[in-house]
N, CA, C, O and the ligand as a Tripos MOL2 file, in Angstrom:
@<TRIPOS>MOLECULE
protein
  229   227    58     0     0
PROTEIN
NO_CHARGES

@<TRIPOS>ATOM
      1 N         -36.7150   -9.4770    1.0510 N.3       1 MET1
      2 CA        -35.7680   -8.6130    1.7880 C.3       1 MET1
      3 C         -34.3340   -8.9910    1.4630 C.2       1 MET1
      4 O         -33.9370  -10.1490    1.5870 O.2       1 MET1
      5 N         -33.5990   -8.0380    1.0650 N.am      2 ASN2
      6 CA        -32.1860   -8.2770    0.7710 C.3       2 ASN2
      7 C         -31.2940   -7.7470    1.8820 C.2       2 ASN2
      8 O         -31.4190   -6.6080    2.3300 O.2       2 ASN2
      9 N         -30.4170   -8.5930    2.2950 N.am      3 ARG3
     10 CA        -29.4260   -8.1120    3.2680 C.3       3 ARG3
     11 C         -28.1210   -7.8190    2.5500 C.2       3 ARG3
     12 O         -27.7420   -8.5260    1.6160 O.2       3 ARG3
     13 N         -27.4590   -6.8070    2.9780 N.am      4 SER4
     14 CA        -26.1980   -6.4440    2.3520 C.3       4 SER4
     15 C         -25.1150   -7.4430    2.7410 C.2       4 SER4
     16 O         -24.7570   -7.5860    3.9100 O.2       4 SER4
     17 N         -24.6080   -8.1270    1.7250 N.am      5 ARG5
     18 CA        -23.6160   -9.1440    2.0080 C.3       5 ARG5
     19 C         -22.2420   -8.5340    2.2620 C.2       5 ARG5
     20 O         -21.4650   -9.0240    3.0820 O.2       5 ARG5
     21 N         -21.9670   -7.4700    1.5490 N.am      6 ALA6
     22 CA        -20.6620   -6.8420    1.7270 C.3       6 ALA6
     23 C         -20.4950   -6.3460    3.1570 C.2       6 ALA6
     24 O         -19.4140   -6.4250    3.7410 O.2       6 ALA6
     25 N         -21.5750   -5.8410    3.6940 N.am      7 ASN7
     26 CA        -21.5060   -5.3420    5.0680 C.3       7 ASN7
     27 C         -21.2420   -6.4810    6.0430 C.2       7 ASN7
     28 O         -20.4890   -6.3240    7.0030 O.2       7 ASN7
     29 N         -21.8610   -7.6180    5.7930 N.am      8 ASP8
     30 CA        -21.6350   -8.7630    6.6650 C.3       8 ASP8
     31 C         -20.1730   -9.2000    6.6430 C.2       8 ASP8
     32 O         -19.5920   -9.5170    7.6800 O.2       8 ASP8
     33 N         -19.5970   -9.2120    5.4630 N.am      9 GLU9
     34 CA        -18.2210   -9.6700    5.3580 C.3       9 GLU9
     35 C         -17.2640   -8.7000    6.0390 C.2       9 GLU9
     36 O         -16.2290   -9.0950    6.5750 O.2       9 GLU9
     37 N         -17.6240   -7.4530    6.0070 N.am     10 ARG10
     38 CA        -16.7220   -6.4730    6.5920 C.3      10 ARG10
     39 C         -16.7110   -6.5660    8.1150 C.2      10 ARG10
     40 O         -15.6680   -6.4160    8.7510 O.2      10 ARG10
     41 N         -17.8790   -6.8150    8.6860 N.am     11 THR11
     42 CA        -17.9450   -6.8410   10.1470 C.3      11 THR11
     43 C         -17.7560   -8.2440   10.6860 C.2      11 THR11
     44 O         -17.4640   -8.4190   11.8690 O.2      11 THR11
     45 N         -17.9180   -9.2550    9.8300 N.am     12 GLY12
     46 CA        -17.8840  -10.6310   10.3120 C.3      12 GLY12
     47 C         -16.4990  -11.0700   10.7450 C.2      12 GLY12
     48 O         -16.3420  -11.7090   11.7850 O.2      12 GLY12
     49 N         -15.5060  -10.7330    9.9610 N.am     13 ARG13
     50 CA        -14.1690  -11.1790   10.3110 C.3      13 ARG13
     51 C         -13.3410  -10.0060   10.8240 C.2      13 ARG13
     52 O         -13.1450   -9.0050   10.1350 O.2      13 ARG13
     53 N         -12.8740  -10.1600   12.0280 N.am     14 ARG14
     54 CA        -12.0390   -9.0980   12.5940 C.3      14 ARG14
     55 C         -10.6640   -9.6690   12.8550 C.2      14 ARG14
     56 O         -10.4430  -10.3580   13.8510 O.2      14 ARG14
     57 N          -9.7540   -9.3840   11.9670 N.am     15 LYS15
     58 CA         -8.3820   -9.8150   12.1850 C.3      15 LYS15
     59 C          -7.5450   -8.5910   12.4900 C.2      15 LYS15
     60 O          -7.6940   -7.5370   11.8720 O.2      15 LYS15
     61 N          -6.6850   -8.7540   13.4320 N.am     16 SER16
     62 CA         -5.8200   -7.6330   13.7680 C.3      16 SER16
     63 C          -4.7770   -7.4710   12.6740 C.2      16 SER16
     64 O          -4.0300   -8.3980   12.3610 O.2      16 SER16
     65 N          -4.7410   -6.2790   12.1030 N.am     17 MET17
     66 CA         -3.8040   -6.0070   11.0310 C.3      17 MET17
     67 C          -2.5250   -5.4140   11.5960 C.2      17 MET17
     68 O          -2.5350   -4.6580   12.5670 O.2      17 MET17
     69 N          -1.4360   -5.7790   10.9600 N.am     18 LEU18
     70 CA         -0.1540   -5.1820   11.3100 C.3      18 LEU18
     71 C           0.2990   -4.3140   10.1460 C.2      18 LEU18
     72 O           0.0680   -4.6360    8.9800 O.2      18 LEU18
     73 N           0.9390   -3.2240   10.4810 N.am     19 PHE19
     74 CA          1.3630   -2.2900    9.4510 C.3      19 PHE19
     75 C           2.8670   -2.0700    9.5150 C.2      19 PHE19
     76 O           3.4510   -1.9390   10.5910 O.2      19 PHE19
     77 N           3.4710   -2.0340    8.3450 N.am     20 CYS20
     78 CA          4.8940   -1.7350    8.2710 C.3      20 CYS20
     79 C           5.0800   -0.2310    8.1600 C.2      20 CYS20
     80 O           4.4210    0.4340    7.3610 O.2      20 CYS20
     81 N           5.9740    0.2860    8.9600 N.am     21 LEU21
     82 CA          6.1990    1.7310    8.9420 C.3      21 LEU21
     83 C           7.0490    2.1540    7.7590 C.2      21 LEU21
     84 O           7.0400    3.3260    7.3810 O.2      21 LEU21
     85 N           7.7690    1.2400    7.1780 N.am     22 GLU22
     86 CA          8.6950    1.5980    6.1120 C.3      22 GLU22
     87 C           8.0100    1.6590    4.7500 C.2      22 GLU22
     88 O           8.2470    2.5860    3.9750 O.2      22 GLU22
     89 N           7.1680    0.6800    4.4600 N.am     23 CYS23
     90 CA          6.6050    0.6060    3.1130 C.3      23 CYS23
     91 C           5.0790    0.6080    3.1300 C.2      23 CYS23
     92 O           4.4490    0.3370    2.1080 O.2      23 CYS23
     93 N           4.4820    0.9110    4.2790 N.am     24 ASP24
     94 CA          3.0240    0.9900    4.3810 C.3      24 ASP24
     95 C           2.3490   -0.3180    4.0120 C.2      24 ASP24
     96 O           1.1800   -0.3310    3.6280 O.2      24 ASP24
     97 N           3.0700   -1.4020    4.1260 N.am     25 ASP25
     98 CA          2.4630   -2.6940    3.8790 C.3      25 ASP25
     99 C           1.5370   -3.0400    5.0390 C.2      25 ASP25
    100 O           1.8330   -2.7400    6.1950 O.2      25 ASP25
    101 N           0.4400   -3.6610    4.7230 N.am     26 ALA26
    102 CA         -0.5030   -4.0570    5.7590 C.3      26 ALA26
    103 C          -0.9150   -5.4970    5.5340 C.2      26 ALA26
    104 O          -1.2420   -5.8930    4.4150 O.2      26 ALA26
    105 N          -0.8970   -6.2700    6.5920 N.am     27 SER27
    106 CA         -1.2340   -7.6790    6.4830 C.3      27 SER27
    107 C          -1.6470   -8.1800    7.8560 C.2      27 SER27
    108 O          -1.1450   -7.6960    8.8700 O.2      27 SER27
    109 N          -2.5500   -9.1380    7.8980 N.am     28 PRO28
    110 CA         -2.8740   -9.7390    9.1970 C.3      28 PRO28
    111 C          -1.6710  -10.4640    9.7600 C.2      28 PRO28
    112 O          -0.6930  -10.7140    9.0560 O.2      28 PRO28
    113 N          -1.7510  -10.7930   11.0180 N.am     29 ILE29
    114 CA         -0.5760  -11.3320   11.7090 C.3      29 ILE29
    115 C          -0.1720  -12.6780   11.1340 C.2      29 ILE29
    116 O           0.9810  -13.0910   11.2640 O.2      29 ILE29
    117 N          -1.1090  -13.3610   10.5020 N.am     30 ASP30
    118 CA         -0.7460  -14.6190    9.8520 C.3      30 ASP30
    119 C          -0.6470  -14.4270    8.3400 C.2      30 ASP30
    120 O          -0.7960  -15.3760    7.5710 O.2      30 ASP30
    121 N          -0.3960  -13.1950    7.9290 N.am     31 GLY31
    122 CA         -0.2850  -12.8810    6.5110 C.3      31 GLY31
    123 C           1.1110  -13.1000    5.9830 C.2      31 GLY31
    124 O           1.7420  -14.1220    6.2540 O.2      31 GLY31
    125 N           1.5890  -12.1270    5.2220 N.am     32 ASN32
    126 CA          2.8350  -12.3730    4.5050 C.3      32 ASN32
    127 C           4.0820  -11.8930    5.2500 C.2      32 ASN32
    128 O           5.1260  -11.6830    4.6330 O.2      32 ASN32
    129 N           3.9860  -11.7200    6.5370 N.am     33 TRP33
    130 CA          5.1810  -11.3640    7.2940 C.3      33 TRP33
    131 C           6.0870  -12.5730    7.4690 C.2      33 TRP33
    132 O           5.6460  -13.7230    7.4740 O.2      33 TRP33
    133 N           7.3580  -12.2680    7.6110 N.am     34 LEU34
    134 CA          8.2840  -13.3350    7.9450 C.3      34 LEU34
    135 C           8.2860  -13.5260    9.4490 C.2      34 LEU34
    136 O           8.2930  -12.5600   10.2110 O.2      34 LEU34
    137 N           8.2810  -14.7630    9.8600 N.am     35 ARG35
    138 CA          8.3140  -15.0530   11.2860 C.3      35 ARG35
    139 C           9.7180  -15.5130   11.6700 C.2      35 ARG35
    140 O          10.2070  -16.5310   11.1800 O.2      35 ARG35
    141 N          10.3390  -14.7700   12.5290 N.am     36 CYS36
    142 CA         11.6940  -15.1070   12.9440 C.3      36 CYS36
    143 C          11.6980  -15.4570   14.4210 C.2      36 CYS36
    144 O          11.2110  -14.6980   15.2590 O.2      36 CYS36
    145 N          12.2460  -16.5990   14.7190 N.am     37 LEU37
    146 CA         12.3930  -16.9840   16.1110 C.3      37 LEU37
    147 C          13.5790  -16.2490   16.7120 C.2      37 LEU37
    148 O          14.7010  -16.3480   16.2140 O.2      37 LEU37
    149 N          13.3270  -15.5240   17.7690 N.am     38 ARG38
    150 CA         14.3960  -14.8160   18.4450 C.3      38 ARG38
    151 C          14.3510  -15.1800   19.9170 C.2      38 ARG38
    152 O          13.4730  -14.7380   20.6580 O.2      38 ARG38
    153 N          15.3140  -15.9920   20.3260 N.am     39 ASP39
    154 CA         15.3260  -16.4580   21.7080 C.3      39 ASP39
    155 C          13.9940  -17.0890   22.0610 C.2      39 ASP39
    156 O          13.6510  -18.1560   21.5520 O.2      39 ASP39
    157 N          13.2400  -16.4310   22.9340 N.am     40 GLU40
    158 CA         12.0200  -17.0490   23.4470 C.3      40 GLU40
    159 C          10.7800  -16.5420   22.7360 C.2      40 GLU40
    160 O           9.6800  -17.0270   22.9990 O.2      40 GLU40
    161 N          10.9320  -15.5740   21.8390 N.am     41 HIS41
    162 CA          9.7480  -15.0030   21.2300 C.3      41 HIS41
    163 C           9.8550  -14.9820   19.7120 C.2      41 HIS41
    164 O          10.8900  -15.3120   19.1320 O.2      41 HIS41
    165 N           8.7610  -14.5880   19.0950 N.am     42 VAL42
    166 CA          8.6800  -14.5680   17.6430 C.3      42 VAL42
    167 C           8.6030  -13.1260   17.1700 C.2      42 VAL42
    168 O           7.8290  -12.3300   17.7030 O.2      42 VAL42
    169 N           9.3970  -12.7960   16.1840 N.am     43 ALA43
    170 CA          9.3410  -11.4630   15.5990 C.3      43 ALA43
    171 C           8.7150  -11.5540   14.2160 C.2      43 ALA43
    172 O           9.0240  -12.4540   13.4360 O.2      43 ALA43
    173 N           7.8400  -10.6190   13.9290 N.am     44 TYR44
    174 CA          7.2440  -10.5300   12.6020 C.3      44 TYR44
    175 C           7.9700   -9.4430   11.8310 C.2      44 TYR44
    176 O           8.0390   -8.2900   12.2590 O.2      44 TYR44
    177 N           8.5060   -9.8300   10.6950 N.am     45 VAL45
    178 CA          9.4030   -8.9580    9.9530 C.3      45 VAL45
    179 C           8.8460   -8.7170    8.5610 C.2      45 VAL45
    180 O           8.3420   -9.6330    7.9120 O.2      45 VAL45
    181 N           8.9420   -7.4720    8.1110 N.am     46 CYS46
    182 CA          8.5220   -7.1320    6.7570 C.3      46 CYS46
    183 C           9.4490   -7.8190    5.7600 C.2      46 CYS46
    184 O          10.6680   -7.6800    5.8620 O.2      46 CYS46
    185 N           8.8980   -8.5540    4.8020 N.am     47 PRO47
    186 CA          9.7350   -9.2900    3.8590 C.3      47 PRO47
    187 C          10.5000   -8.3610    2.9140 C.2      47 PRO47
    188 O          11.5430   -8.7410    2.3820 O.2      47 PRO47
    189 N           9.9960   -7.1710    2.7090 N.am     48 GLY48
    190 CA         10.6510   -6.2690    1.7760 C.3      48 GLY48
    191 C          11.7790   -5.4850    2.4140 C.2      48 GLY48
    192 O          12.8490   -5.3390    1.8230 O.2      48 GLY48
    193 N          11.5470   -4.9760    3.6260 N.am     49 TYR49
    194 CA         12.4850   -4.0430    4.2210 C.3      49 TYR49
    195 C          13.2240   -4.6480    5.4080 C.2      49 TYR49
    196 O          14.1990   -4.0700    5.8880 O.2      49 TYR49
    197 N          12.7800   -5.7830    5.8790 N.am     50 GLY50
    198 CA         13.4260   -6.3860    7.0300 C.3      50 GLY50
    199 C          13.1190   -5.6470    8.3100 C.2      50 GLY50
    200 O          13.8430   -5.7670    9.2980 O.2      50 GLY50
    201 N          12.0450   -4.8810    8.2910 N.am     51 THR51
    202 CA         11.6610   -4.1330    9.4700 C.3      51 THR51
    203 C          10.9240   -5.0370   10.4460 C.2      51 THR51
    204 O          10.0240   -5.7810   10.0570 O.2      51 THR51
    205 N          11.3040   -4.9690   11.6910 N.am     52 THR52
    206 CA         10.5770   -5.7260   12.7010 C.3      52 THR52
    207 C           9.2550   -5.0350   12.9870 C.2      52 THR52
    208 O           9.2300   -3.8920   13.4450 O.2      52 THR52
    209 N           8.1640   -5.7230   12.7170 N.am     53 ILE53
    210 CA          6.8400   -5.1340   12.9030 C.3      53 ILE53
    211 C           6.4300   -5.2280   14.3580 C.2      53 ILE53
    212 O           6.0510   -4.2330   14.9760 O.2      53 ILE53
    213 N           6.5110   -6.4270   14.8970 N.am     54 VAL54
    214 CA          6.1060   -6.6410   16.2650 C.3      54 VAL54
    215 C           6.8010   -7.8890   16.7760 C.2      54 VAL54
    216 O           7.1610   -8.7770   16.0030 O.2      54 VAL54
    217 N           6.9840   -7.9440   18.0680 N.am     55 GLU55
    218 CA          7.5440   -9.1580   18.6660 C.3      55 GLU55
    219 C           6.5660   -9.6870   19.6820 C.2      55 GLU55
    220 O           6.0020   -8.9380   20.4800 O.2      55 GLU55
    221 N           6.3740  -10.9870   19.6410 N.am     56 GLN56
    222 CA          5.4410  -11.6110   20.5580 C.3      56 GLN56
    223 C           6.1690  -12.5830   21.4570 C.2      56 GLN56
    224 O           7.1100  -13.2540   21.0330 O.2      56 GLN56
    225 N           5.7370  -12.6570   22.6860 N.am     57 PRO57
    226 CA          6.3450  -13.6180   23.6250 C.3      57 PRO57
    227 C           6.0530  -15.0460   23.2180 C.2      57 PRO57
    228 O           6.4850  -15.9810   23.8920 O.2      57 PRO57
    229 ZN          7.6330   -3.0050    4.9060 Zn       58 ZN58
@<TRIPOS>BOND
     1     1     2 1
     2     2     3 1
     3     3     4 2
     4     3     5 am
     5     5     6 1
     6     6     7 1
     7     7     8 2
     8     7     9 am
     9     9    10 1
    10    10    11 1
    11    11    12 2
    12    11    13 am
    13    13    14 1
    14    14    15 1
    15    15    16 2
    16    15    17 am
    17    17    18 1
    18    18    19 1
    19    19    20 2
    20    19    21 am
    21    21    22 1
    22    22    23 1
    23    23    24 2
    24    23    25 am
    25    25    26 1
    26    26    27 1
    27    27    28 2
    28    27    29 am
    29    29    30 1
    30    30    31 1
    31    31    32 2
    32    31    33 am
    33    33    34 1
    34    34    35 1
    35    35    36 2
    36    35    37 am
    37    37    38 1
    38    38    39 1
    39    39    40 2
    40    39    41 am
    41    41    42 1
    42    42    43 1
    43    43    44 2
    44    43    45 am
    45    45    46 1
    46    46    47 1
    47    47    48 2
    48    47    49 am
    49    49    50 1
    50    50    51 1
    51    51    52 2
    52    51    53 am
    53    53    54 1
    54    54    55 1
    55    55    56 2
    56    55    57 am
    57    57    58 1
    58    58    59 1
    59    59    60 2
    60    59    61 am
    61    61    62 1
    62    62    63 1
    63    63    64 2
    64    63    65 am
    65    65    66 1
    66    66    67 1
    67    67    68 2
    68    67    69 am
    69    69    70 1
    70    70    71 1
    71    71    72 2
    72    71    73 am
    73    73    74 1
    74    74    75 1
    75    75    76 2
    76    75    77 am
    77    77    78 1
    78    78    79 1
    79    79    80 2
    80    79    81 am
    81    81    82 1
    82    82    83 1
    83    83    84 2
    84    83    85 am
    85    85    86 1
    86    86    87 1
    87    87    88 2
    88    87    89 am
    89    89    90 1
    90    90    91 1
    91    91    92 2
    92    91    93 am
    93    93    94 1
    94    94    95 1
    95    95    96 2
    96    95    97 am
    97    97    98 1
    98    98    99 1
    99    99   100 2
   100    99   101 am
   101   101   102 1
   102   102   103 1
   103   103   104 2
   104   103   105 am
   105   105   106 1
   106   106   107 1
   107   107   108 2
   108   107   109 am
   109   109   110 1
   110   110   111 1
   111   111   112 2
   112   111   113 am
   113   113   114 1
   114   114   115 1
   115   115   116 2
   116   115   117 am
   117   117   118 1
   118   118   119 1
   119   119   120 2
   120   119   121 am
   121   121   122 1
   122   122   123 1
   123   123   124 2
   124   123   125 am
   125   125   126 1
   126   126   127 1
   127   127   128 2
   128   127   129 am
   129   129   130 1
   130   130   131 1
   131   131   132 2
   132   131   133 am
   133   133   134 1
   134   134   135 1
   135   135   136 2
   136   135   137 am
   137   137   138 1
   138   138   139 1
   139   139   140 2
   140   139   141 am
   141   141   142 1
   142   142   143 1
   143   143   144 2
   144   143   145 am
   145   145   146 1
   146   146   147 1
   147   147   148 2
   148   147   149 am
   149   149   150 1
   150   150   151 1
   151   151   152 2
   152   151   153 am
   153   153   154 1
   154   154   155 1
   155   155   156 2
   156   155   157 am
   157   157   158 1
   158   158   159 1
   159   159   160 2
   160   159   161 am
   161   161   162 1
   162   162   163 1
   163   163   164 2
   164   163   165 am
   165   165   166 1
   166   166   167 1
   167   167   168 2
   168   167   169 am
   169   169   170 1
   170   170   171 1
   171   171   172 2
   172   171   173 am
   173   173   174 1
   174   174   175 1
   175   175   176 2
   176   175   177 am
   177   177   178 1
   178   178   179 1
   179   179   180 2
   180   179   181 am
   181   181   182 1
   182   182   183 1
   183   183   184 2
   184   183   185 am
   185   185   186 1
   186   186   187 1
   187   187   188 2
   188   187   189 am
   189   189   190 1
   190   190   191 1
   191   191   192 2
   192   191   193 am
   193   193   194 1
   194   194   195 1
   195   195   196 2
   196   195   197 am
   197   197   198 1
   198   198   199 1
   199   199   200 2
   200   199   201 am
   201   201   202 1
   202   202   203 1
   203   203   204 2
   204   203   205 am
   205   205   206 1
   206   206   207 1
   207   207   208 2
   208   207   209 am
   209   209   210 1
   210   210   211 1
   211   211   212 2
   212   211   213 am
   213   213   214 1
   214   214   215 1
   215   215   216 2
   216   215   217 am
   217   217   218 1
   218   218   219 1
   219   219   220 2
   220   219   221 am
   221   221   222 1
   222   222   223 1
   223   223   224 2
   224   223   225 am
   225   225   226 1
   226   226   227 1
   227   227   228 2
@<TRIPOS>SUBSTRUCTURE
     1 MET1         2 RESIDUE 1 A MET
     2 ASN2         6 RESIDUE 1 A ASN
     3 ARG3        10 RESIDUE 1 A ARG
     4 SER4        14 RESIDUE 1 A SER
     5 ARG5        18 RESIDUE 1 A ARG
     6 ALA6        22 RESIDUE 1 A ALA
     7 ASN7        26 RESIDUE 1 A ASN
     8 ASP8        30 RESIDUE 1 A ASP
     9 GLU9        34 RESIDUE 1 A GLU
    10 ARG10       38 RESIDUE 1 A ARG
    11 THR11       42 RESIDUE 1 A THR
    12 GLY12       46 RESIDUE 1 A GLY
    13 ARG13       50 RESIDUE 1 A ARG
    14 ARG14       54 RESIDUE 1 A ARG
    15 LYS15       58 RESIDUE 1 A LYS
    16 SER16       62 RESIDUE 1 A SER
    17 MET17       66 RESIDUE 1 A MET
    18 LEU18       70 RESIDUE 1 A LEU
    19 PHE19       74 RESIDUE 1 A PHE
    20 CYS20       78 RESIDUE 1 A CYS
    21 LEU21       82 RESIDUE 1 A LEU
    22 GLU22       86 RESIDUE 1 A GLU
    23 CYS23       90 RESIDUE 1 A CYS
    24 ASP24       94 RESIDUE 1 A ASP
    25 ASP25       98 RESIDUE 1 A ASP
    26 ALA26      102 RESIDUE 1 A ALA
    27 SER27      106 RESIDUE 1 A SER
    28 PRO28      110 RESIDUE 1 A PRO
    29 ILE29      114 RESIDUE 1 A ILE
    30 ASP30      118 RESIDUE 1 A ASP
    31 GLY31      122 RESIDUE 1 A GLY
    32 ASN32      126 RESIDUE 1 A ASN
    33 TRP33      130 RESIDUE 1 A TRP
    34 LEU34      134 RESIDUE 1 A LEU
    35 ARG35      138 RESIDUE 1 A ARG
    36 CYS36      142 RESIDUE 1 A CYS
    37 LEU37      146 RESIDUE 1 A LEU
    38 ARG38      150 RESIDUE 1 A ARG
    39 ASP39      154 RESIDUE 1 A ASP
    40 GLU40      158 RESIDUE 1 A GLU
    41 HIS41      162 RESIDUE 1 A HIS
    42 VAL42      166 RESIDUE 1 A VAL
    43 ALA43      170 RESIDUE 1 A ALA
    44 TYR44      174 RESIDUE 1 A TYR
    45 VAL45      178 RESIDUE 1 A VAL
    46 CYS46      182 RESIDUE 1 A CYS
    47 PRO47      186 RESIDUE 1 A PRO
    48 GLY48      190 RESIDUE 1 A GLY
    49 TYR49      194 RESIDUE 1 A TYR
    50 GLY50      198 RESIDUE 1 A GLY
    51 THR51      202 RESIDUE 1 A THR
    52 THR52      206 RESIDUE 1 A THR
    53 ILE53      210 RESIDUE 1 A ILE
    54 VAL54      214 RESIDUE 1 A VAL
    55 GLU55      218 RESIDUE 1 A GLU
    56 GLN56      222 RESIDUE 1 A GLN
    57 PRO57      226 RESIDUE 1 A PRO
    58 ZN58       229 GROUP 0 **** ****
């Protein structure tokens, strides 16, 4: 019996992806975004466009 490995990999890891509205870049939250400390929270910024993707407390 063969189990589909590709299917396992697709459902096995669920990382929340963030998307840039400017350049359609997509990366997980610990991916290639720039992390900028702003006061008490962290902003994730697109490295290409400088767009703020999301801010976290
Ligand atoms: Zn971008």
